[in-house]
mmCIF file of the N, C-alpha and C atoms, coordinates in Angstrom:
data_MODEL
# 
_entry.id   MODEL 
# 
loop_
_atom_site.group_PDB 
_atom_site.id 
_atom_site.type_symbol 
_atom_site.label_atom_id 
_atom_site.label_alt_id 
_atom_site.label_comp_id 
_atom_site.label_asym_id 
_atom_site.label_entity_id 
_atom_site.label_seq_id 
_atom_site.pdbx_PDB_ins_code 
_atom_site.Cartn_x 
_atom_site.Cartn_y 
_atom_site.Cartn_z 
_atom_site.occupancy 
_atom_site.B_iso_or_equiv 
_atom_site.pdbx_formal_charge 
_atom_site.auth_seq_id 
_atom_site.auth_comp_id 
_atom_site.auth_asym_id 
_atom_site.auth_atom_id 
_atom_site.pdbx_PDB_model_num 
ATOM 1   N N  . ASP A 1 1  ? -34.125 30.905 -13.390 1.00 0.00 ? 1  ASP A N  1 
ATOM 2   C CA . ASP A 1 1  ? -34.081 32.278 -12.916 1.00 0.00 ? 1  ASP A CA 1 
ATOM 3   C C  . ASP A 1 1  ? -33.551 32.355 -11.484 1.00 0.00 ? 1  ASP A C  1 
ATOM 4   N N  . ARG A 1 2  ? -34.009 31.470 -10.636 1.00 0.00 ? 2  ARG A N  1 
ATOM 5   C CA . ARG A 1 2  ? -33.554 31.502 -9.242  1.00 0.00 ? 2  ARG A CA 1 
ATOM 6   C C  . ARG A 1 2  ? -32.055 31.190 -9.144  1.00 0.00 ? 2  ARG A C  1 
ATOM 7   N N  . ALA A 1 3  ? -31.602 30.214 -9.913  1.00 0.00 ? 3  ALA A N  1 
ATOM 8   C CA . ALA A 1 3  ? -30.178 29.861 -9.891  1.00 0.00 ? 3  ALA A CA 1 
ATOM 9   C C  . ALA A 1 3  ? -29.321 31.015 -10.397 1.00 0.00 ? 3  ALA A C  1 
ATOM 10  N N  . VAL A 1 4  ? -29.791 31.723 -11.407 1.00 0.00 ? 4  VAL A N  1 
ATOM 11  C CA . VAL A 1 4  ? -29.046 32.868 -11.932 1.00 0.00 ? 4  VAL A CA 1 
ATOM 12  C C  . VAL A 1 4  ? -28.973 33.970 -10.874 1.00 0.00 ? 4  VAL A C  1 
ATOM 13  N N  . LEU A 1 5  ? -30.085 34.269 -10.225 1.00 0.00 ? 5  LEU A N  1 
ATOM 14  C CA . LEU A 1 5  ? -30.088 35.301 -9.185  1.00 0.00 ? 5  LEU A CA 1 
ATOM 15  C C  . LEU A 1 5  ? -29.140 34.932 -8.052  1.00 0.00 ? 5  LEU A C  1 
ATOM 16  N N  . LEU A 1 6  ? -29.215 33.693 -7.600  1.00 0.00 ? 6  LEU A N  1 
ATOM 17  C CA . LEU A 1 6  ? -28.344 33.262 -6.513  1.00 0.00 ? 6  LEU A CA 1 
ATOM 18  C C  . LEU A 1 6  ? -26.877 33.301 -6.938  1.00 0.00 ? 6  LEU A C  1 
ATOM 19  N N  . GLY A 1 7  ? -26.586 32.872 -8.152  1.00 0.00 ? 7  GLY A N  1 
ATOM 20  C CA . GLY A 1 7  ? -25.212 32.897 -8.643  1.00 0.00 ? 7  GLY A CA 1 
ATOM 21  C C  . GLY A 1 7  ? -24.660 34.306 -8.743  1.00 0.00 ? 7  GLY A C  1 
ATOM 22  N N  . LEU A 1 8  ? -25.450 35.223 -9.281  1.00 0.00 ? 8  LEU A N  1 
ATOM 23  C CA . LEU A 1 8  ? -24.996 36.618 -9.375  1.00 0.00 ? 8  LEU A CA 1 
ATOM 24  C C  . LEU A 1 8  ? -24.756 37.219 -7.997  1.00 0.00 ? 8  LEU A C  1 
ATOM 25  N N  . ALA A 1 9  ? -25.532 36.757 -7.013  1.00 0.00 ? 9  ALA A N  1 
ATOM 26  C CA . ALA A 1 9  ? -25.376 37.259 -5.650  1.00 0.00 ? 9  ALA A CA 1 
ATOM 27  C C  . ALA A 1 9  ? -24.246 36.551 -4.900  1.00 0.00 ? 9  ALA A C  1 
ATOM 28  N N  . GLY A 1 10 ? -23.551 35.618 -5.572  1.00 0.00 ? 10 GLY A N  1 
ATOM 29  C CA . GLY A 1 10 ? -22.381 35.002 -4.977  1.00 0.00 ? 10 GLY A CA 1 
ATOM 30  C C  . GLY A 1 10 ? -22.610 33.676 -4.290  1.00 0.00 ? 10 GLY A C  1 
ATOM 31  N N  . HIS A 1 11 ? -23.757 33.075 -4.473  1.00 0.00 ? 11 HIS A N  1 
ATOM 32  C CA . HIS A 1 11 ? -24.064 31.804 -3.828  1.00 0.00 ? 11 HIS A CA 1 
ATOM 33  C C  . HIS A 1 11 ? -23.837 30.652 -4.805  1.00 0.00 ? 11 HIS A C  1 
ATOM 34  N N  . ALA A 1 12 ? -23.101 29.657 -4.373  1.00 0.00 ? 12 ALA A N  1 
ATOM 35  C CA . ALA A 1 12 ? -22.815 28.484 -5.195  1.00 0.00 ? 12 ALA A CA 1 
ATOM 36  C C  . ALA A 1 12 ? -23.804 27.366 -4.848  1.00 0.00 ? 12 ALA A C  1 
ATOM 37  N N  . PRO A 1 13 ? -24.200 26.564 -5.836  1.00 0.00 ? 13 PRO A N  1 
ATOM 38  C CA . PRO A 1 13 ? -25.186 25.512 -5.587  1.00 0.00 ? 13 PRO A CA 1 
ATOM 39  C C  . PRO A 1 13 ? -24.753 24.505 -4.527  1.00 0.00 ? 13 PRO A C  1 
ATOM 40  N N  . ASP A 1 14 ? -23.468 24.281 -4.397  1.00 0.00 ? 14 ASP A N  1 
ATOM 41  C CA . ASP A 1 14 ? -23.006 23.273 -3.443  1.00 0.00 ? 14 ASP A CA 1 
ATOM 42  C C  . ASP A 1 14 ? -22.744 23.821 -2.043  1.00 0.00 ? 14 ASP A C  1 
ATOM 43  N N  . THR A 1 15 ? -22.884 25.142 -1.866  1.00 0.00 ? 15 THR A N  1 
ATOM 44  C CA . THR A 1 15 ? -22.621 25.710 -0.542  1.00 0.00 ? 15 THR A CA 1 
ATOM 45  C C  . THR A 1 15 ? -23.766 26.549 0.019   1.00 0.00 ? 15 THR A C  1 
ATOM 46  N N  . VAL A 1 16 ? -24.711 26.947 -0.800  1.00 0.00 ? 16 VAL A N  1 
ATOM 47  C CA . VAL A 1 16 ? -25.812 27.772 -0.285  1.00 0.00 ? 16 VAL A CA 1 
ATOM 48  C C  . VAL A 1 16 ? -26.690 26.917 0.627   1.00 0.00 ? 16 VAL A C  1 
ATOM 49  N N  . GLU A 1 17 ? -27.080 27.484 1.742   1.00 0.00 ? 17 GLU A N  1 
ATOM 50  C CA . GLU A 1 17 ? -27.963 26.784 2.669   1.00 0.00 ? 17 GLU A CA 1 
ATOM 51  C C  . GLU A 1 17 ? -29.344 26.667 2.031   1.00 0.00 ? 17 GLU A C  1 
ATOM 52  N N  . VAL A 1 18 ? -29.858 25.460 1.952   1.00 0.00 ? 18 VAL A N  1 
ATOM 53  C CA . VAL A 1 18 ? -31.145 25.223 1.297   1.00 0.00 ? 18 VAL A CA 1 
ATOM 54  C C  . VAL A 1 18 ? -32.246 26.068 1.928   1.00 0.00 ? 18 VAL A C  1 
ATOM 55  N N  . ASP A 1 19 ? -32.248 26.168 3.251   1.00 0.00 ? 19 ASP A N  1 
ATOM 56  C CA . ASP A 1 19 ? -33.285 26.951 3.937   1.00 0.00 ? 19 ASP A CA 1 
ATOM 57  C C  . ASP A 1 19 ? -33.147 28.451 3.694   1.00 0.00 ? 19 ASP A C  1 
ATOM 58  N N  . ALA A 1 20 ? -32.014 28.885 3.193   1.00 0.00 ? 20 ALA A N  1 
ATOM 59  C CA . ALA A 1 20 ? -31.790 30.317 2.946   1.00 0.00 ? 20 ALA A CA 1 
ATOM 60  C C  . ALA A 1 20 ? -32.219 30.733 1.546   1.00 0.00 ? 20 ALA A C  1 
ATOM 61  N N  . ILE A 1 21 ? -32.451 29.784 0.658   1.00 0.00 ? 21 ILE A N  1 
ATOM 62  C CA . ILE A 1 21 ? -32.728 30.116 -0.744  1.00 0.00 ? 21 ILE A CA 1 
ATOM 63  C C  . ILE A 1 21 ? -33.976 30.974 -0.895  1.00 0.00 ? 21 ILE A C  1 
ATOM 64  N N  . GLU A 1 22 ? -35.099 30.530 -0.357  1.00 0.00 ? 22 GLU A N  1 
ATOM 65  C CA . GLU A 1 22 ? -36.341 31.296 -0.521  1.00 0.00 ? 22 GLU A CA 1 
ATOM 66  C C  . GLU A 1 22 ? -36.241 32.700 0.058   1.00 0.00 ? 22 GLU A C  1 
ATOM 67  N N  . PRO A 1 23 ? -35.706 32.883 1.283   1.00 0.00 ? 23 PRO A N  1 
ATOM 68  C CA . PRO A 1 23 ? -35.558 34.254 1.799   1.00 0.00 ? 23 PRO A CA 1 
ATOM 69  C C  . PRO A 1 23 ? -34.628 35.115 0.944   1.00 0.00 ? 23 PRO A C  1 
ATOM 70  N N  . LEU A 1 24 ? -33.550 34.542 0.429   1.00 0.00 ? 24 LEU A N  1 
ATOM 71  C CA . LEU A 1 24 ? -32.639 35.311 -0.425  1.00 0.00 ? 24 LEU A CA 1 
ATOM 72  C C  . LEU A 1 24 ? -33.349 35.787 -1.694  1.00 0.00 ? 24 LEU A C  1 
ATOM 73  N N  . ILE A 1 25 ? -34.077 34.894 -2.347  1.00 0.00 ? 25 ILE A N  1 
ATOM 74  C CA . ILE A 1 25 ? -34.807 35.244 -3.571  1.00 0.00 ? 25 ILE A CA 1 
ATOM 75  C C  . ILE A 1 25 ? -35.896 36.266 -3.257  1.00 0.00 ? 25 ILE A C  1 
ATOM 76  N N  . ALA A 1 26 ? -36.628 36.038 -2.178  1.00 0.00 ? 26 ALA A N  1 
ATOM 77  C CA . ALA A 1 26 ? -37.704 36.962 -1.798  1.00 0.00 ? 26 ALA A CA 1 
ATOM 78  C C  . ALA A 1 26 ? -37.159 38.358 -1.521  1.00 0.00 ? 26 ALA A C  1 
ATOM 79  N N  . ARG A 1 27 ? -35.988 38.430 -0.889  1.00 0.00 ? 27 ARG A N  1 
ATOM 80  C CA . ARG A 1 27 ? -35.396 39.737 -0.582  1.00 0.00 ? 27 ARG A CA 1 
ATOM 81  C C  . ARG A 1 27 ? -35.012 40.467 -1.869  1.00 0.00 ? 27 ARG A C  1 
ATOM 82  N N  . ILE A 1 28 ? -34.394 39.774 -2.805  1.00 0.00 ? 28 ILE A N  1 
ATOM 83  C CA . ILE A 1 28 ? -34.021 40.382 -4.082  1.00 0.00 ? 28 ILE A CA 1 
ATOM 84  C C  . ILE A 1 28 ? -35.266 40.903 -4.791  1.00 0.00 ? 28 ILE A C  1 
ATOM 85  N N  . ARG A 1 29 ? -36.287 40.080 -4.829  1.00 0.00 ? 29 ARG A N  1 
ATOM 86  C CA . ARG A 1 29 ? -37.510 40.451 -5.550  1.00 0.00 ? 29 ARG A CA 1 
ATOM 87  C C  . ARG A 1 29 ? -38.272 41.576 -4.865  1.00 0.00 ? 29 ARG A C  1 
ATOM 88  N N  . SER A 1 30 ? -38.368 41.547 -3.556  1.00 0.00 ? 30 SER A N  1 
ATOM 89  C CA . SER A 1 30 ? -39.148 42.580 -2.859  1.00 0.00 ? 30 SER A CA 1 
ATOM 90  C C  . SER A 1 30 ? -38.425 43.928 -2.825  1.00 0.00 ? 30 SER A C  1 
ATOM 91  N N  . ARG A 1 31 ? -37.109 43.902 -2.665  1.00 0.00 ? 31 ARG A N  1 
ATOM 92  C CA . ARG A 1 31 ? -36.338 45.149 -2.610  1.00 0.00 ? 31 ARG A CA 1 
ATOM 93  C C  . ARG A 1 31 ? -35.991 45.683 -3.986  1.00 0.00 ? 31 ARG A C  1 
ATOM 94  N N  . ARG A 1 32 ? -36.103 44.782 -4.997  1.00 0.00 ? 32 ARG A N  1 
ATOM 95  C CA . ARG A 1 32 ? -35.722 45.144 -6.363  1.00 0.00 ? 32 ARG A CA 1 
ATOM 96  C C  . ARG A 1 32 ? -34.272 45.645 -6.410  1.00 0.00 ? 32 ARG A C  1 
ATOM 97  N N  . ARG A 1 33 ? -33.445 44.947 -5.631  1.00 0.00 ? 33 ARG A N  1 
ATOM 98  C CA . ARG A 1 33 ? -32.015 45.223 -5.556  1.00 0.00 ? 33 ARG A CA 1 
ATOM 99  C C  . ARG A 1 33 ? -31.296 43.885 -5.610  1.00 0.00 ? 33 ARG A C  1 
ATOM 100 N N  . LEU A 1 34 ? -30.201 43.828 -6.377  1.00 0.00 ? 34 LEU A N  1 
ATOM 101 C CA . LEU A 1 34 ? -29.419 42.605 -6.512  1.00 0.00 ? 34 LEU A CA 1 
ATOM 102 C C  . LEU A 1 34 ? -28.026 42.851 -5.947  1.00 0.00 ? 34 LEU A C  1 
ATOM 103 N N  . PRO A 1 35 ? -27.697 42.169 -4.836  1.00 0.00 ? 35 PRO A N  1 
ATOM 104 C CA . PRO A 1 35 ? -26.346 42.319 -4.286  1.00 0.00 ? 35 PRO A CA 1 
ATOM 105 C C  . PRO A 1 35 ? -25.385 41.457 -5.097  1.00 0.00 ? 35 PRO A C  1 
ATOM 106 N N  . LEU A 1 36 ? -24.529 42.074 -5.870  1.00 0.00 ? 36 LEU A N  1 
ATOM 107 C CA . LEU A 1 36 ? -23.585 41.320 -6.689  1.00 0.00 ? 36 LEU A CA 1 
ATOM 108 C C  . LEU A 1 36 ? -22.489 40.720 -5.827  1.00 0.00 ? 36 LEU A C  1 
ATOM 109 N N  . ALA A 1 37 ? -22.022 39.545 -6.195  1.00 0.00 ? 37 ALA A N  1 
ATOM 110 C CA . ALA A 1 37 ? -20.967 38.871 -5.444  1.00 0.00 ? 37 ALA A CA 1 
ATOM 111 C C  . ALA A 1 37 ? -19.735 39.754 -5.372  1.00 0.00 ? 37 ALA A C  1 
ATOM 112 N N  . ASP A 1 38 ? -19.273 40.023 -4.168  1.00 0.00 ? 38 ASP A N  1 
ATOM 113 C CA . ASP A 1 38 ? -18.061 40.831 -3.952  1.00 0.00 ? 38 ASP A CA 1 
ATOM 114 C C  . ASP A 1 38 ? -18.121 42.175 -4.663  1.00 0.00 ? 38 ASP A C  1 
ATOM 115 N N  . GLY A 1 39 ? -19.305 42.731 -4.814  1.00 0.00 ? 39 GLY A N  1 
ATOM 116 C CA . GLY A 1 39 ? -19.437 43.999 -5.510  1.00 0.00 ? 39 GLY A CA 1 
ATOM 117 C C  . GLY A 1 39 ? -20.575 44.819 -4.940  1.00 0.00 ? 39 GLY A C  1 
ATOM 118 N N  . PRO A 1 40 ? -21.029 45.769 -5.711  1.00 0.00 ? 40 PRO A N  1 
ATOM 119 C CA . PRO A 1 40 ? -22.096 46.651 -5.231  1.00 0.00 ? 40 PRO A CA 1 
ATOM 120 C C  . PRO A 1 40 ? -23.461 45.974 -5.294  1.00 0.00 ? 40 PRO A C  1 
ATOM 121 N N  . GLU A 1 41 ? -24.415 46.599 -4.683  1.00 0.00 ? 41 GLU A N  1 
ATOM 122 C CA . GLU A 1 41 ? -25.808 46.199 -4.823  1.00 0.00 ? 41 GLU A CA 1 
ATOM 123 C C  . GLU A 1 41 ? -26.389 47.096 -5.914  1.00 0.00 ? 41 GLU A C  1 
ATOM 124 N N  . VAL A 1 42 ? -27.079 46.512 -6.869  1.00 0.00 ? 42 VAL A N  1 
ATOM 125 C CA . VAL A 1 42 ? -27.581 47.282 -8.004  1.00 0.00 ? 42 VAL A CA 1 
ATOM 126 C C  . VAL A 1 42 ? -29.096 47.198 -8.083  1.00 0.00 ? 42 VAL A C  1 
ATOM 127 N N  . ALA A 1 43 ? -29.692 48.224 -8.670  1.00 0.00 ? 43 ALA A N  1 
ATOM 128 C CA . ALA A 1 43 ? -31.129 48.203 -8.924  1.00 0.00 ? 43 ALA A CA 1 
ATOM 129 C C  . ALA A 1 43 ? -31.436 47.031 -9.846  1.00 0.00 ? 43 ALA A C  1 
ATOM 130 N N  . PHE A 1 44 ? -32.550 46.351 -9.596  1.00 0.00 ? 44 PHE A N  1 
ATOM 131 C CA . PHE A 1 44 ? -32.848 45.151 -10.365 1.00 0.00 ? 44 PHE A CA 1 
ATOM 132 C C  . PHE A 1 44 ? -34.353 44.984 -10.522 1.00 0.00 ? 44 PHE A C  1 
ATOM 133 N N  . ASP A 1 45 ? -34.809 45.073 -11.752 1.00 0.00 ? 45 ASP A N  1 
ATOM 134 C CA . ASP A 1 45 ? -36.207 44.820 -12.098 1.00 0.00 ? 45 ASP A CA 1 
ATOM 135 C C  . ASP A 1 45 ? -36.221 43.490 -12.845 1.00 0.00 ? 45 ASP A C  1 
ATOM 136 N N  . GLU A 1 46 ? -36.601 42.434 -12.155 1.00 0.00 ? 46 GLU A N  1 
ATOM 137 C CA . GLU A 1 46 ? -36.478 41.090 -12.718 1.00 0.00 ? 46 GLU A CA 1 
ATOM 138 C C  . GLU A 1 46 ? -37.152 40.955 -14.078 1.00 0.00 ? 46 GLU A C  1 
ATOM 139 N N  . ALA A 1 47 ? -38.338 41.511 -14.235 1.00 0.00 ? 47 ALA A N  1 
ATOM 140 C CA . ALA A 1 47 ? -39.066 41.383 -15.507 1.00 0.00 ? 47 ALA A CA 1 
ATOM 141 C C  . ALA A 1 47 ? -38.316 42.039 -16.663 1.00 0.00 ? 47 ALA A C  1 
ATOM 142 N N  . ALA A 1 48 ? -37.616 43.119 -16.385 1.00 0.00 ? 48 ALA A N  1 
ATOM 143 C CA . ALA A 1 48 ? -36.904 43.841 -17.439 1.00 0.00 ? 48 ALA A CA 1 
ATOM 144 C C  . ALA A 1 48 ? -35.429 43.457 -17.539 1.00 0.00 ? 48 ALA A C  1 
ATOM 145 N N  . ASP A 1 49 ? -34.855 43.004 -16.415 1.00 0.00 ? 49 ASP A N  1 
ATOM 146 C CA . ASP A 1 49 ? -33.405 42.802 -16.368 1.00 0.00 ? 49 ASP A CA 1 
ATOM 147 C C  . ASP A 1 49 ? -32.953 41.348 -16.502 1.00 0.00 ? 49 ASP A C  1 
ATOM 148 N N  . LEU A 1 50 ? -33.861 40.407 -16.346 1.00 0.00 ? 50 LEU A N  1 
ATOM 149 C CA . LEU A 1 50 ? -33.498 38.997 -16.506 1.00 0.00 ? 50 LEU A CA 1 
ATOM 150 C C  . LEU A 1 50 ? -34.371 38.415 -17.613 1.00 0.00 ? 50 LEU A C  1 
ATOM 151 N N  . LEU A 1 51 ? -33.812 38.371 -18.784 1.00 0.00 ? 51 LEU A N  1 
ATOM 152 C CA . LEU A 1 51 ? -34.552 37.917 -19.956 1.00 0.00 ? 51 LEU A CA 1 
ATOM 153 C C  . LEU A 1 51 ? -34.145 36.498 -20.311 1.00 0.00 ? 51 LEU A C  1 
ATOM 154 N N  . LEU A 1 52 ? -35.076 35.580 -20.207 1.00 0.00 ? 52 LEU A N  1 
ATOM 155 C CA . LEU A 1 52 ? -34.835 34.187 -20.566 1.00 0.00 ? 52 LEU A CA 1 
ATOM 156 C C  . LEU A 1 52 ? -35.433 33.957 -21.948 1.00 0.00 ? 52 LEU A C  1 
ATOM 157 N N  . VAL A 1 53 ? -34.640 33.428 -22.839 1.00 0.00 ? 53 VAL A N  1 
ATOM 158 C CA . VAL A 1 53 ? -35.072 33.214 -24.224 1.00 0.00 ? 53 VAL A CA 1 
ATOM 159 C C  . VAL A 1 53 ? -34.889 31.721 -24.531 1.00 0.00 ? 53 VAL A C  1 
ATOM 160 N N  . PRO A 1 54 ? -35.848 30.886 -24.111 1.00 0.00 ? 54 PRO A N  1 
ATOM 161 C CA . PRO A 1 54 ? -35.665 29.438 -24.225 1.00 0.00 ? 54 PRO A CA 1 
ATOM 162 C C  . PRO A 1 54 ? -35.601 28.913 -25.653 1.00 0.00 ? 54 PRO A C  1 
ATOM 163 N N  . GLU A 1 55 ? -36.133 29.644 -26.604 1.00 0.00 ? 55 GLU A N  1 
ATOM 164 C CA . GLU A 1 55 ? -36.116 29.150 -27.977 1.00 0.00 ? 55 GLU A CA 1 
ATOM 165 C C  . GLU A 1 55 ? -34.785 29.403 -28.687 1.00 0.00 ? 55 GLU A C  1 
ATOM 166 N N  . VAL A 1 56 ? -33.866 30.087 -28.020 1.00 0.00 ? 56 VAL A N  1 
ATOM 167 C CA . VAL A 1 56 ? -32.545 30.337 -28.589 1.00 0.00 ? 56 VAL A CA 1 
ATOM 168 C C  . VAL A 1 56 ? -31.533 29.487 -27.830 1.00 0.00 ? 56 VAL A C  1 
ATOM 169 N N  . THR A 1 57 ? -30.788 28.664 -28.547 1.00 0.00 ? 57 THR A N  1 
ATOM 170 C CA . THR A 1 57 ? -29.735 27.873 -27.914 1.00 0.00 ? 57 THR A CA 1 
ATOM 171 C C  . THR A 1 57 ? -28.381 28.342 -28.412 1.00 0.00 ? 57 THR A C  1 
ATOM 172 N N  . LEU A 1 58 ? -27.403 28.169 -27.584 1.00 0.00 ? 58 LEU A N  1 
ATOM 173 C CA . LEU A 1 58 ? -26.042 28.561 -27.931 1.00 0.00 ? 58 LEU A CA 1 
ATOM 174 C C  . LEU A 1 58 ? -25.275 27.347 -28.424 1.00 0.00 ? 58 LEU A C  1 
ATOM 175 N N  . PRO A 1 59 ? -24.310 27.553 -29.294 1.00 0.00 ? 59 PRO A N  1 
ATOM 176 C CA . PRO A 1 59 ? -23.521 26.419 -29.784 1.00 0.00 ? 59 PRO A CA 1 
ATOM 177 C C  . PRO A 1 59 ? -22.734 25.773 -28.641 1.00 0.00 ? 59 PRO A C  1 
ATOM 178 N N  . LEU A 1 60 ? -22.501 24.518 -28.753 1.00 0.00 ? 60 LEU A N  1 
ATOM 179 C CA . LEU A 1 60 ? -21.663 23.728 -27.850 1.00 0.00 ? 60 LEU A CA 1 
ATOM 180 C C  . LEU A 1 60 ? -22.358 23.252 -26.586 1.00 0.00 ? 60 LEU A C  1 
ATOM 181 N N  . HIS A 1 61 ? -23.432 23.910 -26.142 1.00 0.00 ? 61 HIS A N  1 
ATOM 182 C CA . HIS A 1 61 ? -24.098 23.427 -24.926 1.00 0.00 ? 61 HIS A CA 1 
ATOM 183 C C  . HIS A 1 61 ? -25.539 23.920 -24.878 1.00 0.00 ? 61 HIS A C  1 
ATOM 184 N N  . ALA A 1 62 ? -26.468 23.002 -24.703 1.00 0.00 ? 62 ALA A N  1 
ATOM 185 C CA . ALA A 1 62 ? -27.897 23.347 -24.697 1.00 0.00 ? 62 ALA A CA 1 
ATOM 186 C C  . ALA A 1 62 ? -28.270 24.269 -23.541 1.00 0.00 ? 62 ALA A C  1 
ATOM 187 N N  . ASN A 1 63 ? -27.536 24.207 -22.438 1.00 0.00 ? 63 ASN A N  1 
ATOM 188 C CA . ASN A 1 63 ? -27.845 25.049 -21.280 1.00 0.00 ? 63 ASN A CA 1 
ATOM 189 C C  . ASN A 1 63 ? -26.927 26.261 -21.182 1.00 0.00 ? 63 ASN A C  1 
ATOM 190 N N  . GLY A 1 64 ? -26.252 26.608 -22.265 1.00 0.00 ? 64 GLY A N  1 
ATOM 191 C CA . GLY A 1 64 ? -25.358 27.755 -22.245 1.00 0.00 ? 64 GLY A CA 1 
ATOM 192 C C  . GLY A 1 64 ? -26.118 29.054 -22.029 1.00 0.00 ? 64 GLY A C  1 
ATOM 193 N N  . MET A 1 65 ? -25.434 30.035 -21.453 1.00 0.00 ? 65 MET A N  1 
ATOM 194 C CA . MET A 1 65 ? -26.040 31.350 -21.215 1.00 0.00 ? 65 MET A CA 1 
ATOM 195 C C  . MET A 1 65 ? -25.098 32.433 -21.701 1.00 0.00 ? 65 MET A C  1 
ATOM 196 N N  . ARG A 1 66 ? -25.699 33.523 -22.115 1.00 0.00 ? 66 ARG A N  1 
ATOM 197 C CA . ARG A 1 66 ? -24.938 34.711 -22.468 1.00 0.00 ? 66 ARG A CA 1 
ATOM 198 C C  . ARG A 1 66 ? -25.375 35.811 -21.512 1.00 0.00 ? 66 ARG A C  1 
ATOM 199 N N  . PHE A 1 67 ? -24.415 36.492 -20.917 1.00 0.00 ? 67 PHE A N  1 
ATOM 200 C CA . PHE A 1 67 ? -24.705 37.572 -20.000 1.00 0.00 ? 67 PHE A CA 1 
ATOM 201 C C  . PHE A 1 67 ? -24.263 38.887 -20.603 1.00 0.00 ? 67 PHE A C  1 
ATOM 202 N N  . GLU A 1 68 ? -25.071 39.906 -20.414 1.00 0.00 ? 68 GLU A N  1 
ATOM 203 C CA . GLU A 1 68 ? -24.713 41.264 -20.805 1.00 0.00 ? 68 GLU A CA 1 
ATOM 204 C C  . GLU A 1 68 ? -25.006 42.156 -19.603 1.00 0.00 ? 68 GLU A C  1 
ATOM 205 N N  . ALA A 1 69 ? -24.126 43.067 -19.313 1.00 0.00 ? 69 ALA A N  1 
ATOM 206 C CA . ALA A 1 69 ? -24.320 43.991 -18.209 1.00 0.00 ? 69 ALA A CA 1 
ATOM 207 C C  . ALA A 1 69 ? -24.160 45.422 -18.725 1.00 0.00 ? 69 ALA A C  1 
ATOM 208 N N  . PHE A 1 70 ? -25.013 46.298 -18.247 1.00 0.00 ? 70 PHE A N  1 
ATOM 209 C CA . PHE A 1 70 ? -24.996 47.694 -18.674 1.00 0.00 ? 70 PHE A CA 1 
ATOM 210 C C  . PHE A 1 70 ? -24.994 48.598 -17.455 1.00 0.00 ? 70 PHE A C  1 
ATOM 211 N N  . ASP A 1 71 ? -24.272 49.704 -17.544 1.00 0.00 ? 71 ASP A N  1 
ATOM 212 C CA . ASP A 1 71 ? -24.309 50.688 -16.468 1.00 0.00 ? 71 ASP A CA 1 
ATOM 213 C C  . ASP A 1 71 ? -25.457 51.671 -16.733 1.00 0.00 ? 71 ASP A C  1 
ATOM 214 N N  . ALA A 1 72 ? -25.588 52.680 -15.892 1.00 0.00 ? 72 ALA A N  1 
ATOM 215 C CA . ALA A 1 72 ? -26.692 53.632 -16.015 1.00 0.00 ? 72 ALA A CA 1 
ATOM 216 C C  . ALA A 1 72 ? -26.705 54.346 -17.362 1.00 0.00 ? 72 ALA A C  1 
ATOM 217 N N  . ALA A 1 73 ? -25.547 54.457 -17.992 1.00 0.00 ? 73 ALA A N  1 
ATOM 218 C CA . ALA A 1 73 ? -25.459 55.135 -19.281 1.00 0.00 ? 73 ALA A CA 1 
ATOM 219 C C  . ALA A 1 73 ? -25.738 54.193 -20.439 1.00 0.00 ? 73 ALA A C  1 
ATOM 220 N N  . GLY A 1 74 ? -26.029 52.955 -20.148 1.00 0.00 ? 74 GLY A N  1 
ATOM 221 C CA . GLY A 1 74 ? -26.365 51.997 -21.194 1.00 0.00 ? 74 GLY A CA 1 
ATOM 222 C C  . GLY A 1 74 ? -25.198 51.152 -21.601 1.00 0.00 ? 74 GLY A C  1 
# 
Protein backbone atom coordinates (compact mmCIF):
# COMPACT_ATOMS: atom_id res chain seq x y z
CA ASP A 1 0.00 0.00 0.00
CA ARG A 2 2.75 2.46 0.87
CA ALA A 3 4.65 1.75 -2.36
CA VAL A 4 1.48 2.26 -4.40
CA LEU A 5 0.74 5.59 -2.69
CA LEU A 6 4.29 6.80 -3.20
CA GLY A 7 4.31 5.67 -6.83
CA LEU A 8 1.02 7.40 -7.63
CA ALA A 9 2.42 10.55 -6.03
CA GLY A 10 5.42 10.38 -8.38
CA HIS A 11 8.10 8.95 -6.12
CA ALA A 12 10.34 6.19 -7.46
CA PRO A 13 11.82 3.56 -5.11
CA ASP A 14 15.37 4.35 -6.19
CA THR A 15 15.12 8.12 -5.76
CA VAL A 16 12.73 8.83 -2.88
CA GLU A 17 14.50 10.00 0.25
CA VAL A 18 14.11 7.29 2.88
CA ASP A 19 13.57 9.86 5.64
CA ALA A 20 10.78 11.47 3.59
CA ILE A 21 8.68 8.31 3.19
CA GLU A 22 6.85 8.37 6.53
CA PRO A 23 5.98 12.11 6.35
CA LEU A 24 4.76 11.71 2.75
CA ILE A 25 2.50 8.77 3.68
CA ALA A 26 1.29 10.50 6.84
CA ARG A 27 0.39 13.63 4.87
CA ILE A 28 -1.63 11.65 2.30
CA ARG A 29 -3.46 9.77 5.03
CA SER A 30 -4.15 12.74 7.31
CA ARG A 31 -5.26 15.12 4.54
CA ARG A 32 -7.12 12.39 2.65
CA ARG A 33 -5.70 13.90 -0.53
CA LEU A 34 -3.42 12.18 -3.04
CA PRO A 35 -1.12 14.42 -5.10
CA LEU A 36 -0.86 12.61 -8.43
CA ALA A 37 2.49 12.68 -10.21
CA ASP A 38 2.56 15.67 -12.58
CA GLY A 39 -1.18 16.07 -12.13
CA PRO A 40 -3.88 17.27 -9.79
CA GLU A 41 -4.34 16.47 -6.14
CA VAL A 42 -7.42 14.28 -5.70
CA ALA A 43 -9.64 13.32 -2.80
CA PHE A 44 -8.48 9.99 -1.43
CA ASP A 45 -10.10 7.70 1.13
CA GLU A 46 -7.55 4.91 1.50
CA ALA A 47 -10.02 2.37 2.91
CA ALA A 48 -12.41 2.87 0.00
CA ASP A 49 -10.02 3.86 -2.79
CA LEU A 50 -7.11 1.44 -2.41
CA LEU A 51 -8.41 -2.09 -2.54
CA LEU A 52 -5.87 -4.87 -2.15
CA VAL A 53 -7.14 -8.31 -3.12
CA PRO A 54 -4.31 -10.72 -2.22
CA GLU A 55 -6.24 -13.87 -3.09
CA VAL A 56 -6.51 -12.80 -6.74
CA THR A 57 -3.41 -13.13 -8.90
CA LEU A 58 -2.92 -11.89 -12.41
CA PRO A 59 -1.52 -14.02 -15.22
CA LEU A 60 2.18 -13.74 -16.03
CA HIS A 61 3.32 -12.24 -12.71
CA ALA A 62 2.44 -12.98 -9.08
CA ASN A 63 2.95 -9.33 -8.08
CA GLY A 64 0.98 -7.87 -10.99
CA MET A 65 -1.50 -5.07 -10.32
CA ARG A 66 -4.53 -3.75 -12.09
CA PHE A 67 -5.40 -0.09 -11.70
CA GLU A 68 -8.77 1.52 -12.31
CA ALA A 69 -9.41 5.24 -12.02
CA PHE A 70 -12.79 6.96 -11.89
CA ASP A 71 -13.78 10.61 -12.03
CA ALA A 72 -16.54 12.19 -9.91
CA ALA A 73 -19.15 10.88 -12.34
CA GLY A 74 -17.95 7.32 -11.88
